[in-house]
C-alpha positions in Angstrom: -25.7 -5.9 49.6 -23.5 -5.1 46.6 -19.7 -4.9 46.8 -19.9 -1.1 46.2 -22.1 -0.8 49.3 -19.6 -2.8 51.3 -16.7 -0.7 50.1 -18.6 2.6 51.0 -19.3 1.4 54.5 -15.8 0.0 55.3 -12.9 2.0 56.6 -9.6 1.5 54.9 -6.0 2.5 55.5 -4.4 4.8 52.9 -2.7 1.9 51.1 -5.9 -0.1 51.1 -7.7 2.9 49.7 -5.2 2.9 46.8 -6.0 -0.8 46.2 -9.8 -0.2 46.3 -9.5 2.8 44.0 -7.5 0.7 41.5 -10.1 -2.1 41.6 -13.0 0.4 41.1 -11.2 2.1 38.3 -10.5 -1.2 36.4 -14.0 -2.6 36.8 -14.5 -6.0 35.2 -10.9 -6.0 33.8 -9.6 -7.0 37.2 -10.7 -10.6 36.6 -7.9 -10.9 34.0 -5.2 -9.7 36.4 -3.2 -11.4 39.2 -2.7 -9.9 42.6 0.9 -9.3 41.7 -0.1 -7.5 38.5 -2.6 -5.4 40.4 -0.2 -4.5 43.2 2.5 -3.5 40.7 0.1 -1.2 38.8 -1.4 0.3 41.9 2.0 0.6 43.8 0.8 -1.5 46.7 1.6 -5.0 47.9 -0.3 -8.1 47.2 -1.0 -8.4 50.9 -2.9 -5.1 50.7 -5.4 -6.6 48.3 -5.7 -9.6 50.6 -6.4 -7.3 53.6 -9.1 -5.4 51.5 -10.8 -8.7 50.7 -10.7 -9.7 54.3 -12.1 -6.4 55.5 -15.0 -6.9 53.1 -15.7 -10.3 54.7 -14.2 -12.6 52.1 -12.4 -15.7 53.3 -9.9 -18.1 51.6 
């Protein structure tokens, strides 16, 4: 299952949706950014990105 499929099947809070939309809009460019940079640009907190990853089943 692709990450896009996981995102479509997962329910997110409004702030988590902002984080997901930012990730999707940036595509492969996110691998050059830190959580702090992404959170600043998406007006969310770094913890929001961590929660998104956890909801998608990632650990660590």
